[in-house]
Rosetta silent file (secondary structure, phi, psi, omega in degrees, C-alpha in Angstrom):
SEQUENCE: XXXXXXXXXXXXXXXXXXXXXXXXXXXXXXXXXXXXXXXXXXXXXXXXXXXXXXXXXXXXXXXXX
SCORE:     score description
SCORE:     0.000 S_00000001
   1 L     0.000  128.434  175.234 -210.055  -24.398  -22.990 S_00000001
   2 L  -127.071  -20.343  176.187 -210.606  -27.764  -24.644 S_00000001
   3 L   -87.031  128.050 -173.614 -212.704  -26.946  -27.664 S_00000001
   4 H   -57.193  -30.714  178.298 -210.764  -25.901  -30.726 S_00000001
   5 H   -59.006  -42.791  173.594 -213.371  -23.252  -31.356 S_00000001
   6 H   -66.706  -30.561  174.651 -212.525  -21.499  -28.169 S_00000001
   7 H   -69.797  -41.846 -175.897 -208.924  -21.615  -28.772 S_00000001
   8 H   -72.380  -34.187  176.801 -209.334  -20.136  -32.309 S_00000001
   9 H   -59.644  -38.945  178.189 -211.596  -17.339  -30.861 S_00000001
  10 H   -75.118  -37.265  179.220 -208.839  -16.379  -28.426 S_00000001
  11 H   -61.979  -49.815  177.890 -206.125  -16.566  -31.047 S_00000001
  12 H   -61.548  -46.231 -177.541 -208.175  -14.203  -33.432 S_00000001
  13 H   -61.378  -27.089 -172.257 -209.181  -11.810  -30.427 S_00000001
  14 L   -91.821   -2.980 -176.819 -205.440  -11.583  -29.540 S_00000001
  15 L    96.939    7.720 -175.464 -204.586  -10.573  -33.163 S_00000001
  16 L   -85.305  155.396  167.025 -203.081  -13.749  -34.514 S_00000001
  17 L   -86.358  104.712 -174.567 -203.681  -14.900  -38.089 S_00000001
  18 H   -57.684  -38.632 -178.340 -205.560  -18.060  -37.558 S_00000001
  19 H   -70.143  -35.466 -178.214 -204.654  -19.727  -40.832 S_00000001
  20 H   -66.067  -48.905  177.485 -200.978  -18.959  -40.137 S_00000001
  21 H   -59.664  -46.440  179.366 -201.088  -20.459  -36.742 S_00000001
  22 H   -59.719  -39.794  179.814 -202.910  -23.578  -37.920 S_00000001
  23 H   -70.556  -28.726  173.234 -200.445  -24.033  -40.767 S_00000001
  24 H   -66.831  -41.191 -177.972 -197.556  -23.866  -38.306 S_00000001
  25 H   -67.278  -19.939  179.076 -199.244  -26.511  -36.182 S_00000001
  26 L   -84.998   -5.457 -179.502 -199.385  -28.830  -39.036 S_00000001
  27 L   -75.392  139.834 -172.804 -195.645  -28.836  -39.569 S_00000001
  28 H   -62.136  -39.045 -178.833 -193.758  -32.059  -38.807 S_00000001
  29 H   -60.230  -48.319  179.679 -191.089  -30.112  -36.843 S_00000001
  30 H   -63.835  -43.057  172.082 -193.688  -28.648  -34.521 S_00000001
  31 H   -62.505  -43.521  176.171 -195.323  -31.906  -33.981 S_00000001
  32 H   -56.640  -44.708  175.681 -192.106  -33.588  -33.281 S_00000001
  33 H   -54.481  -45.967  179.174 -191.087  -30.901  -30.832 S_00000001
  34 H   -64.124  -42.137  179.743 -194.392  -31.357  -28.956 S_00000001
  35 H   -62.505  -46.019  177.281 -194.004  -34.988  -28.835 S_00000001
  36 H   -55.674  -45.146  175.181 -190.429  -34.636  -27.437 S_00000001
  37 H   -59.953  -48.367  173.527 -191.639  -32.238  -24.766 S_00000001
  38 H   -56.504  -42.180  176.943 -194.373  -34.634  -23.766 S_00000001
  39 H   -68.984  -35.960  173.636 -192.144  -37.570  -23.568 S_00000001
  40 H   -52.881  -48.119  178.037 -189.702  -35.611  -21.516 S_00000001
  41 H   -63.334  -38.066  179.063 -192.366  -34.709  -19.071 S_00000001
  42 H   -66.532  -46.080 -172.134 -193.635  -38.337  -18.886 S_00000001
  43 H   -66.948  -26.673 -179.432 -189.958  -39.545  -18.120 S_00000001
  44 L   -94.645    6.395  176.036 -189.532  -36.941  -15.452 S_00000001
  45 L    65.550   37.529 -179.338 -193.036  -37.912  -13.810 S_00000001
  46 L   -84.561  145.515 -179.964 -194.208  -34.420  -14.288 S_00000001
  47 L  -153.895  169.148  170.378 -197.900  -33.690  -13.756 S_00000001
  48 L    90.954  161.048  174.815 -200.287  -30.899  -12.948 S_00000001
  49 L  -153.794  133.234    3.752 -200.947  -27.336  -14.235 S_00000001
  50 L   -77.567  156.750  178.633 -199.592  -24.839  -13.893 S_00000001
  51 E  -144.076  141.823  169.074 -196.166  -26.729  -13.573 S_00000001
  52 E  -150.206  155.953  171.072 -192.623  -25.574  -14.208 S_00000001
  53 E  -116.737  143.349  169.901 -189.265  -27.045  -13.498 S_00000001
  54 E  -122.466  107.898 -179.579 -186.063  -25.492  -12.556 S_00000001
  55 L    67.536 -128.262  175.076 -183.177  -27.890  -13.089 S_00000001
  56 L   -92.842    2.505 -172.791 -184.474  -31.131  -11.491 S_00000001
  57 E   -99.411  132.017 -170.791 -186.848  -29.480   -9.088 S_00000001
  58 E  -111.250  136.183  177.891 -190.526  -29.395  -10.064 S_00000001
  59 E  -122.828  129.556 -177.613 -193.081  -26.812   -8.843 S_00000001
  60 E  -128.945  141.918  171.623 -196.795  -27.461   -9.336 S_00000001
  61 L   107.825  146.107 -176.433 -199.701  -25.271   -8.495 S_00000001
  62 H   -54.581  -39.999 -172.609 -200.689  -21.560   -8.614 S_00000001
  63 H   -70.797  -11.047 -179.975 -199.423  -20.919   -5.088 S_00000001
  64 H   -94.330   -9.448  175.697 -195.905  -21.949   -6.176 S_00000001
  65 L   -67.774    0.000    0.000 -195.655  -19.249   -9.014 S_00000001
């Protein structure tokens, strides 16, 4: 999903209050946390999706889940 409308549709269909979710996304603390997570991923040279790390070991790809 890349279009905001698609994300909004999924949130509403899953029973989320769209206005509440969007309000949370506008909070500085949430934006700061997202930036911190992104910067950590960049520093660790993480890439791909799906991807997860256990300690310093990275796993990339559906076949690794």
